[in-house]
N, C-alpha and C positions, 0 to 999 in steps of 0.2 A: 385183762389188760387195762391199765388206767389211762383213759384217753383225755379226760379233762377234770379240772377241779373247779367247783363253784362254791364260793364261800366269802370270807371277809379278808380284805387286804390288811395284813398286820405290819409288814415292813418291806423295804426294798433298798437296794444300794449295792455297795461293793464289799465283799468279804475282806476282813482286815489283813489276813496273811497272804492270800492268793490274788486279791483284787478282782476276783471273778464277780460278774454281775449276778445278783440273785433277787428273788422275790419270795416272800413268805405269805402263805394263805392259810387261814384257819377254817377248817371244815368240820362241823359238829364237834368242836372242842379239841380237835387234833390239828397241830400246826405242821404244814408241809413246806419245806424249803426247796425251791427249784432254781437251778441255774438258768440264766436267760442271756439274751444278747444285749449289748450296750444300746442298740437301737430300740429294742423293746423296753429297756429300762427308762429311756427318755419318755416313753409314752405313759409311764406310771405317774407323771405329773398330773395327768388328767384323772387319776384315781386316788383321791385322798385316803390316807390311812384310816381304817375302820369302815371303808365303803365297800359295797359288794363288788366282787370281781370274778371273772371266769378265765382260767388259764387252760390252754390246750397243751397237754403234757405227753411226754414220752420217757420211759424208763430205759436207760442204757445199762445193760447188765454185762459186767466184766468180772473175771475171776477175782480180781483184787478189789473191786469196788462197784457198787450200784449207784448210778447218778440219775437223779430226776431233773429233767429240763422242762421249761414251760414258756409259752408264748401267748400274746394276746389274740392271735388268729391261728386258725388251723392250717392256713397256707404256709406260715412260718414254721409251724411244727412239722408239717409234711416235708417241706424242703430240707429241714434239719435232718430228718431221718434219711433222706436221699444222700445228703452231703456226707454225713458221718459214716455212711456205709461204703463210700468210695475208698479206693486204695490210698493209704497214706493220710487219710483224713479222720481224725478222732473228734471227740467232743469239743475240745478247746479250739481246734482249727475250724470246725463247722460253725461254732458260735462266733469266731472271729470274722468269718465270711459274712454271716448274717448281721454282724455289727457294722461292717464296712459298707455293705451294699443292701439295697432293698430286694424283696423277692423278685420283682420284675427285672431289676438290673442284673441279678444273678442269672435268671433265666435267659435274658437277652445275651449275656456274655457267653453262656454255654452254647446256645444254639447258633450264635454267630462266630463261635470259636475265637472269641476275643480274650485270650489268656491274660493279656496285660491288665484288663479290668479287674480280674480276680486277684492279681497281685497287690491290690490295694488293701487286702486283708492281712493282718499281722500273721506271720508264719507261713505265708503262701508265696513261694518263689515261682519263677517261670516254669521250672520243670514240674513242680507239683500242680500248677495251674493247668498245664497241658495234659497231664495224666488225668486230672479231674474232668476235663472236657471229654476226653476219650471214654472215660467210665460212665459219664452221665448223659451224653447226648441222646442215646436211645432210651435210657431210663426216664428222662424228662418227658419224652413223648408218651411213654407208657404210663406216666403219672395220671393220665386220664382215667385209668381204672380205679384210682382212689378218690376221684372227684365225685361230688354229689350227683345223683342222676337228675340232670336238668334238661335232658333232651326229651322231646316229645314229637309226635307225628303232626305234620302240617296237613291242610286239607287235601294235598295231592298224595298223601300217604308216605311222604318222605320225611326223614329226620330234619328238623329245622325249628325255627322260632318265629313266633309272632310277637313283636315288641309290645310291652305293656302300654295300653292307651292307644294303640294303632289299630285302624280298621283294616279289613282284608285288602282294600284297594291300595292303601299306602304301603302296606307290607309287601305287596306284590311289585312295588316300584323298583325294588332291587332284590334279586335272588342270587346269593352266592352259590357256587357249585356245590351240590350235595354229594361230593365225592368223599371216600374214606380219608383222603389227605386233609380236606377242610374240616371234616367232622373231628378228626384227631386233634387238629390245631385248635378248634373251638373248645374242645374239652380241656385242653391244657390251659388255655387262656382263662376259662371260667374257674379252673382250680387255682389259678394264680390270684384270683380275687377280682378280675375285671367283670363288669356287668355285661348282660346280654347286649345292651345298647352299644357299649364300647367295642365289643367283639364284632357286632354288625358293622359299625362304622369303620373299624380297622380293615375288614375285608373289602368293604365298598371302596374306601380310599386307596387301598393298595392295588385293587384290581383296576381302578380308574387310571392309576399311574403306570402300572405294569400289567397290561392285559395278559391273561393266561393263554398260552398257545401250546396245545398238546398236554402231555401228562405233567403233573407237578406233585412233588412229595410233601409230606406234612412238615418236614424241617424247613423247606423253602417258604411255605405259607406262614409258618410260625415266625420265622425270622423277619419276613416282610411286615407282618402285622405288628410285631413288637417294635420294630424300627419306627413305624408310624405312631404307635401309642407313646413312645418315648419322646416324640417331638411335638406332639399336639399341644 
């Protein structure tokens, strides 16, 4: 399976007939053309032609066509895979969603069941947006399984984090609950590209505003954390 391309940026822009966003990368003398999102295309301004570049890729195989897609980050690539696997969402619609909204905005819209936000994407009406939320709410939480293994044992033997540059005393100043719900939410936030420090702060601030009483599920934790991260 082709998971990334590392080579030289040769071209990017819109295909003349379809106006699909694309990027072309040369790897060892072979040119690869990948479809991408309009948002990712905007980031190509930071990569001059003939400069080194790495794209995270996915090959969509259909009986009538094979389509290579590529993105600057693995979070975008992984979210694309989730989106285009949902009922009624193909390559073009998944790219349209990633063009209209950032990774964190898409995640927040899904976990908060904000179907109106998803309709900002071309080709996504209210009915499709609602179906997409139903299909992906659980899958987004399960996305933790594809995230890099960033969890480690803290001195108490539980899963947790010591922030870079912090000593044990300052790290002990705030301990978010090491329950499966918080661990699942943490893994999803890390896979979305948030740093450990941002995840730590989101849990600290959300718990300070809404103290946890009794059991809480991962969806509630994730929704509250994303709402704080979106307004900071």
